[in-house]
C-alpha positions as CSV (number, residue, x, y, z in Angstrom):
1,X,-25.0,-7.3,17.2
2,X,-24.5,-3.6,18.0
3,X,-24.4,-0.1,16.1
4,X,-20.8,0.3,17.1
5,X,-19.7,-2.3,14.7
6,X,-21.9,-0.9,11.9
7,X,-20.8,2.6,12.6
8,X,-17.1,1.7,12.5
9,X,-17.5,0.1,9.1
10,X,-19.7,3.0,7.9
11,X,-17.2,5.6,8.8
12,X,-14.5,3.8,7.0
13,X,-16.5,3.2,3.8
14,X,-17.7,6.9,3.9
15,X,-14.1,8.2,4.0
16,X,-13.1,5.8,1.1
17,X,-16.2,6.9,-0.9
18,X,-15.2,10.4,-0.6
19,X,-11.7,9.7,-1.7
20,X,-12.9,7.7,-4.7
21,X,-15.4,10.5,-5.6
22,X,-12.5,13.1,-5.6
23,X,-10.6,10.8,-8.0
24,X,-13.6,10.2,-10.3
25,X,-14.2,14.0,-10.5
26,X,-10.5,14.7,-11.1
27,X,-10.4,12.0,-13.8
28,X,-13.3,13.5,-15.6
29,X,-11.6,16.9,-15.7
30,X,-8.4,15.3,-16.9
31,X,-10.2,13.3,-19.7
32,X,-12.1,16.4,-20.9
33,X,-8.8,18.5,-20.8
34,X,-7.0,15.8,-22.7
35,X,-9.5,15.0,-25.4
36,X,-11.8,18.0,-25.5
37,X,-14.7,15.3,-26.2
38,X,-17.4,13.8,-24.1
39,X,-17.2,10.4,-25.8
40,X,-14.2,9.1,-23.8
41,X,-15.9,10.1,-20.6
42,X,-19.1,8.4,-21.5
43,X,-17.1,5.2,-22.4
44,X,-15.4,5.4,-19.0
45,X,-18.8,5.7,-17.3
46,X,-20.1,2.7,-19.3
47,X,-17.2,0.5,-18.5
48,X,-17.5,1.5,-14.9
49,X,-21.0,0.3,-15.0
50,X,-21.6,-2.8,-17.1
51,X,-19.3,-5.3,-15.4
52,X,-20.8,-4.6,-12.1
53,X,-24.3,-5.0,-13.4
54,X,-23.4,-8.3,-15.0
55,X,-21.4,-9.7,-12.0
56,X,-23.7,-8.7,-9.2
57,X,-25.8,-12.0,-9.3
58,X,-22.5,-14.0,-9.2
59,X,-21.0,-11.8,-6.6
60,X,-24.1,-12.1,-4.4
61,X,-23.7,-15.9,-4.3
62,X,-20.0,-15.7,-3.6
63,X,-20.8,-13.3,-0.6
64,X,-23.0,-16.0,0.8
65,X,-20.3,-18.7,0.4
66,X,-17.2,-16.9,1.6
67,X,-16.0,-14.6,4.4
68,X,-17.7,-11.3,3.7
69,X,-15.3,-9.1,5.7
70,X,-12.4,-10.8,3.6
71,X,-14.2,-10.0,0.4
72,X,-14.6,-6.3,1.3
73,X,-11.0,-6.0,2.4
74,X,-9.8,-7.7,-0.7
75,X,-11.9,-5.4,-3.0
76,X,-10.8,-2.2,-1.1
77,X,-7.1,-3.3,-1.3
78,X,-7.3,-4.1,-5.0
79,X,-9.0,-0.6,-5.6
80,X,-6.2,1.0,-3.6
81,X,-3.6,-0.7,-5.9
82,X,-5.6,0.7,-9.0
83,X,-5.4,4.2,-7.5
84,X,-1.6,3.7,-7.0
85,X,-1.2,2.6,-10.5
86,X,-2.9,5.9,-11.8
87,X,-0.7,7.9,-9.6
88,X,2.5,6.2,-10.9
89,X,1.4,6.4,-14.5
90,X,0.4,10.1,-14.1
91,X,3.7,10.9,-12.4
92,X,5.7,9.2,-15.2
93,X,3.7,11.2,-17.8
94,X,2.4,8.0,-19.3
95,X,-1.2,7.9,-18.3
96,X,-3.4,7.3,-21.5
97,X,-7.2,7.1,-22.0
98,X,-7.0,3.5,-22.7
99,X,-5.5,3.0,-19.1
100,X,-8.5,4.9,-17.6
101,X,-10.8,2.4,-19.5
102,X,-9.1,-0.7,-18.1
103,X,-9.0,0.7,-14.5
104,X,-12.7,1.8,-14.8
105,X,-13.6,-1.7,-15.8
106,X,-11.5,-3.4,-13.0
107,X,-13.0,-1.0,-10.4
108,X,-16.4,-2.0,-11.5
109,X,-15.5,-5.6,-11.0
110,X,-14.3,-5.1,-7.5
111,X,-17.2,-2.9,-6.6
112,X,-19.6,-5.8,-7.8
113,X,-18.0,-8.0,-5.0
114,X,-17.8,-5.4,-2.3
115,X,-21.3,-4.1,-2.5
116,X,-23.3,-7.3,-1.9
117,X,-20.8,-8.5,0.8
118,X,-21.4,-5.2,2.6
119,X,-25.2,-5.1,2.1
120,X,-25.5,-8.8,3.3
121,X,-23.5,-8.1,6.5
122,X,-25.7,-5.4,7.7
123,X,-28.4,-7.8,9.0
124,X,-25.8,-9.9,10.8
125,X,-24.3,-6.9,12.8
126,X,-27.2,-4.6,13.3
127,X,-30.0,-5.3,15.7
128,X,-33.4,-5.8,14.1
129,X,-34.9,-2.8,15.7
130,X,-32.1,-0.6,14.3
131,X,-32.2,-1.7,10.7
132,X,-34.1,1.3,9.6
133,X,-31.5,3.6,11.1
134,X,-28.7,1.6,9.5
135,X,-30.3,1.9,6.1
136,X,-30.9,5.6,6.6
137,X,-27.2,6.0,7.4
138,X,-26.2,4.1,4.2
139,X,-28.4,6.5,2.2
140,X,-27.0,9.5,3.9
141,X,-23.5,8.1,3.2
142,X,-24.1,8.0,-0.5
143,X,-25.8,11.5,-0.4
144,X,-22.8,13.0,1.4
145,X,-20.5,11.5,-1.1
146,X,-22.5,12.9,-4.0
147,X,-22.8,16.4,-2.6
148,X,-19.4,17.0,-0.9
149,X,-17.0,15.4,-3.4
150,X,-17.6,17.8,-6.4
151,X,-17.1,20.8,-4.1
152,X,-13.9,19.3,-2.5
153,X,-12.6,18.1,-5.7
154,X,-12.9,21.5,-7.3
155,X,-11.0,23.2,-4.5
156,X,-8.4,20.5,-4.2
157,X,-7.8,20.2,-8.0
158,X,-6.7,23.9,-8.1
159,X,-4.7,23.6,-4.7
160,X,-2.9,20.3,-5.0
161,X,-3.5,19.1,-8.6
162,X,-4.5,15.7,-9.9
163,X,-1.5,13.9,-8.3
164,X,-2.5,15.3,-4.7
165,X,-6.0,14.2,-5.2
166,X,-5.2,10.7,-6.2
167,X,-2.7,10.4,-3.1
168,X,-5.6,11.5,-0.8
169,X,-7.8,8.8,-2.5
170,X,-5.1,6.1,-1.9
171,X,-4.8,7.0,1.8
172,X,-8.6,6.9,2.3
173,X,-8.5,3.2,1.5
174,X,-6.5,2.5,4.8
175,X,-9.5,4.0,6.7
176,X,-11.8,1.5,5.0
177,X,-9.6,-1.5,5.5
178,X,-8.6,-0.5,9.0
179,X,-12.3,-0.3,10.0
180,X,-12.8,-3.7,8.7
181,X,-9.7,-5.1,10.5
182,X,-11.2,-3.7,13.8
183,X,-14.5,-5.4,13.6
184,X,-15.9,-9.0,13.3
185,X,-18.6,-9.8,10.8
186,X,-20.4,-13.1,11.5
187,X,-20.8,-15.4,8.5
188,X,-24.3,-17.0,8.7
189,X,-24.5,-20.7,7.8
190,X,-26.0,-21.6,4.4
191,X,-29.6,-23.0,4.8
192,X,-29.8,-26.8,4.1
193,X,-31.7,-26.4,1.0
194,X,-28.9,-24.2,-0.5
195,X,-25.8,-26.1,0.8
196,X,-25.6,-28.3,-2.3
197,X,-26.3,-25.7,-4.9
198,X,-23.6,-24.2,-7.2
199,X,-23.4,-20.5,-8.0
200,X,-25.6,-21.0,-11.2
201,X,-28.3,-22.7,-9.2
202,X,-28.1,-19.8,-6.7
203,X,-28.7,-17.4,-9.5
204,X,-31.6,-19.3,-10.9
205,X,-33.2,-19.5,-7.5
206,X,-32.8,-15.7,-7.1
207,X,-34.5,-15.0,-10.3
208,X,-37.4,-17.4,-9.6
209,X,-37.9,-15.8,-6.3
210,X,-38.2,-12.4,-7.9
211,X,-40.4,-13.5,-10.7
212,X,-42.8,-15.1,-8.4
213,X,-43.2,-11.9,-6.5
214,X,-44.3,-9.3,-9.1
215,X,-44.0,-6.4,-6.7
216,X,-40.3,-7.1,-6.2
217,X,-39.7,-7.8,-9.9
């Protein structure tokens, strides 16, 4: 356990989040410009949220059963392919609103698996006395992405256009995957009382754990 491993992953994920933020901002502009309505954008946000919320309990159980680093690499790679699809459709002049709906939904699915795998990995790579610092850096990463991406996206949208922004986003995925390839994330053994449980039983156990602790609930 050392902060170097965590920092390597953190930097890769930050760069990737900035790239994704640029694309999300550019997509919002494109949708408004194309439809002149707020409803399609609202539907995109909805489809980008609901699958993640519904799948997180399942994804958490899977993150405990399988290699977390592989799950994160797979999620980042699949998201990169979706970005490439947007780039190709836009370049061919065939990008439609319904394409955006499907892509937003798929990105939400991949995010549902990437997030718990990353969160659960923190305690296995960061020393206990540094967990507060690590959590602070995660909060800072999200804040930086929220604050910086609209400014960068506004400048880049004028300078290089939608296509250029999407290509930047595609390149940033290599930083996220490259960082994960450079490090090792230990996979803790499942506790004896959980080894024979299936995913549904894991979810039931999680709900019972929360419901018995009113503060957490």
